[in-house]
Z-matrix of the N, CA and C atoms (Angstrom, degrees):
N
C 1 1.474
C 2 1.530 1 110.92
N 3 1.334 2 115.44 1 -48.80
C 4 1.462 3 118.73 2 -177.33
C 5 1.526 4 110.70 3 -62.14
N 6 1.332 5 116.40 4 -42.56
C 7 1.467 6 119.83 5 -178.39
C 8 1.529 7 110.38 6 -63.27
N 9 1.331 8 116.82 7 -41.07
C 10 1.465 9 120.04 8 -180.00
C 11 1.522 10 110.45 9 -65.70
N 12 1.330 11 116.34 10 -39.46
C 13 1.457 12 120.00 11 178.68
C 14 1.526 13 110.17 12 -63.47
N 15 1.337 14 116.03 13 -40.03
C 16 1.467 15 119.22 14 179.88
C 17 1.518 16 110.74 15 -64.25
N 18 1.330 17 116.82 16 -42.34
C 19 1.466 18 119.69 17 179.91
C 20 1.528 19 110.03 18 -64.92
N 21 1.328 20 117.21 19 -39.75
C 22 1.466 21 120.77 20 178.69
C 23 1.525 22 110.19 21 -63.15
N 24 1.344 23 116.13 22 -41.23
C 25 1.463 24 120.46 23 178.79
C 26 1.525 25 109.97 24 -62.94
N 27 1.329 26 116.32 25 -43.55
C 28 1.462 27 120.64 26 179.75
C 29 1.525 28 110.21 27 -61.86
N 30 1.325 29 116.59 28 -43.15
C 31 1.472 30 120.32 29 178.95
C 32 1.520 31 110.48 30 -62.14
N 33 1.339 32 116.15 31 -42.97
C 34 1.462 33 120.77 32 -179.11
C 35 1.529 34 110.39 33 -63.19
N 36 1.341 35 115.77 34 -43.49
C 37 1.467 36 119.32 35 -179.35
C 38 1.520 37 111.00 36 -63.27
N 39 1.335 38 116.79 37 -45.54
C 40 1.468 39 119.87 38 -179.37
C 41 1.526 40 109.90 39 -64.46
N 42 1.321 41 116.68 40 -40.31
C 43 1.467 42 120.66 41 178.90
C 44 1.524 43 110.09 42 -63.36
N 45 1.337 44 116.25 43 -41.37
C 46 1.462 45 120.08 44 -179.96
C 47 1.527 46 110.18 45 -63.68
N 48 1.335 47 116.56 46 -40.56
C 49 1.466 48 119.83 47 178.47
C 50 1.521 49 110.11 48 -61.56
N 51 1.336 50 116.17 49 -45.43
C 52 1.464 51 120.18 50 179.89
C 53 1.522 52 110.16 51 -62.18
N 54 1.318 53 116.79 52 -43.57
C 55 1.468 54 120.32 53 -179.91
C 56 1.524 55 110.20 54 -60.82
N 57 1.334 56 116.86 55 -45.12
C 58 1.466 57 119.97 56 -178.87
C 59 1.519 58 111.00 57 -63.41
N 60 1.347 59 117.04 58 -44.57
C 61 1.466 60 120.47 59 -177.49
C 62 1.519 61 110.86 60 -65.46
N 63 1.339 62 116.89 61 -39.23
C 64 1.467 63 120.52 62 -177.77
C 65 1.527 64 111.38 63 -80.39
N 66 1.325 65 116.93 64 -31.79
C 67 1.461 66 120.39 65 -171.39
C 68 1.526 67 112.41 66 -86.75
N 69 1.323 68 119.12 67 2.32
C 70 1.466 69 119.25 68 179.92
C 71 1.525 70 110.43 69 -59.31
N 72 1.329 71 116.84 70 -33.74
C 73 1.461 72 120.62 71 178.39
C 74 1.509 73 111.60 72 -103.92
N 75 1.331 74 117.02 73 10.90
C 76 1.469 75 120.17 74 -178.47
C 77 1.523 76 110.54 75 -129.55
N 78 1.324 77 116.70 76 177.93
C 79 1.466 78 120.88 77 -176.67
C 80 1.522 79 112.18 78 -85.54
N 81 1.331 80 118.00 79 -6.62
C 82 1.463 81 121.00 80 -176.12
C 83 1.526 82 112.30 81 -73.66
N 84 1.326 83 118.16 82 -6.86
C 85 1.458 84 120.83 83 -177.53
C 86 1.527 85 111.04 84 -68.98
N 87 1.334 86 115.55 85 161.80
C 88 1.462 87 120.02 86 179.94
C 89 1.531 88 109.79 87 -68.82
N 90 1.333 89 118.60 88 148.07
C 91 1.470 90 121.93 89 -178.47
C 92 1.526 91 113.09 90 -65.61
N 93 1.333 92 117.71 91 -14.10
C 94 1.471 93 119.76 92 -179.69
C 95 1.533 94 110.09 93 -63.12
N 96 1.348 95 116.74 94 -40.98
C 97 1.466 96 119.77 95 -177.82
C 98 1.528 97 110.60 96 -74.06
N 99 1.337 98 118.02 97 133.26
C 100 1.468 99 121.10 98 -179.25
C 101 1.526 100 113.16 99 -73.77
N 102 1.334 101 117.09 100 -30.71
C 103 1.472 102 120.61 101 -176.27
C 104 1.528 103 112.97 102 -61.01
N 105 1.351 104 118.85 103 -52.71
C 106 1.467 105 119.41 104 -178.55
C 107 1.527 106 112.76 105 -59.68
N 108 1.329 107 116.88 106 -35.12
C 109 1.463 108 119.52 107 179.58
C 110 1.522 109 109.92 108 -64.92
N 111 1.332 110 116.46 109 -39.45
C 112 1.466 111 120.90 110 177.72
C 113 1.516 112 109.73 111 -63.12
N 114 1.341 113 115.62 112 -42.83
C 115 1.468 114 119.44 113 179.77
C 116 1.525 115 110.42 114 -62.81
N 117 1.328 116 117.25 115 -41.62
C 118 1.467 117 120.54 116 -179.43
C 119 1.526 118 109.71 117 -65.01
N 120 1.350 119 116.87 118 -39.64
C 121 1.465 120 119.84 119 178.52
C 122 1.524 121 109.98 120 -64.23
N 123 1.326 122 116.45 121 -40.13
C 124 1.466 123 119.61 122 178.57
C 125 1.520 124 110.24 123 -62.83
N 126 1.335 125 116.36 124 -41.22
C 127 1.465 126 119.78 125 -179.95
C 128 1.525 127 109.97 126 -64.83
N 129 1.325 128 117.24 127 -38.94
C 130 1.468 129 120.60 128 179.53
C 131 1.522 130 109.89 129 -63.72
N 132 1.330 131 117.21 130 -40.79
C 133 1.462 132 120.99 131 -179.94
C 134 1.531 133 110.38 132 -71.67
N 135 1.335 134 116.40 133 -27.83
C 136 1.468 135 119.87 134 -179.67
C 137 1.528 136 111.36 135 -71.34
N 138 1.339 137 116.97 136 -40.39
C 139 1.471 138 120.00 137 -175.15
C 140 1.536 139 112.34 138 -57.74
N 141 1.340 140 120.41 139 -46.80
C 142 1.475 141 118.89 140 178.32
C 143 1.525 142 111.63 141 -67.55
N 144 1.335 143 116.99 142 -33.99
C 145 1.465 144 120.17 143 179.57
C 146 1.520 145 110.64 144 -62.50
N 147 1.336 146 115.99 145 -36.72
C 148 1.468 147 119.63 146 -179.90
C 149 1.528 148 109.88 147 -60.76
N 150 1.333 149 116.62 148 -38.31
C 151 1.462 150 120.45 149 -179.28
C 152 1.525 151 111.14 150 -70.37
N 153 1.341 152 116.69 151 -32.12
C 154 1.469 153 120.29 152 -178.34
C 155 1.525 154 111.48 153 -81.88
N 156 1.323 155 116.21 154 -28.94
C 157 1.471 156 120.59 155 -175.16
C 158 1.532 157 112.90 156 -53.22
N 159 1.336 158 120.02 157 -50.33
C 160 1.472 159 120.34 158 -178.21
C 161 1.528 160 112.20 159 -61.69
N 162 1.324 161 117.41 160 -37.53
C 163 1.469 162 120.08 161 179.95
C 164 1.529 163 109.72 162 -67.31
N 165 1.342 164 116.76 163 -37.62
C 166 1.465 165 119.88 164 179.00
C 167 1.524 166 110.36 165 -68.95
N 168 1.328 167 116.20 166 -40.13
C 169 1.465 168 120.37 167 -178.82
C 170 1.518 169 111.72 168 -63.73
N 171 1.323 170 116.71 169 -39.74
C 172 1.466 171 120.47 170 -178.27
C 173 1.530 172 109.27 171 -81.09
């Protein structure tokens, strides 16, 4: 039991590291970091702009 728990903990830690490294420019990052939240807000503001862009162009 203890050995399996340790392996699960190790997997979780490595997965968390990968998520943090990859999510710095994405929304998957933890809410503690201010950068990912800014990126997510930018993406939210981008999505409505995409819908308006074609109407403005035409």
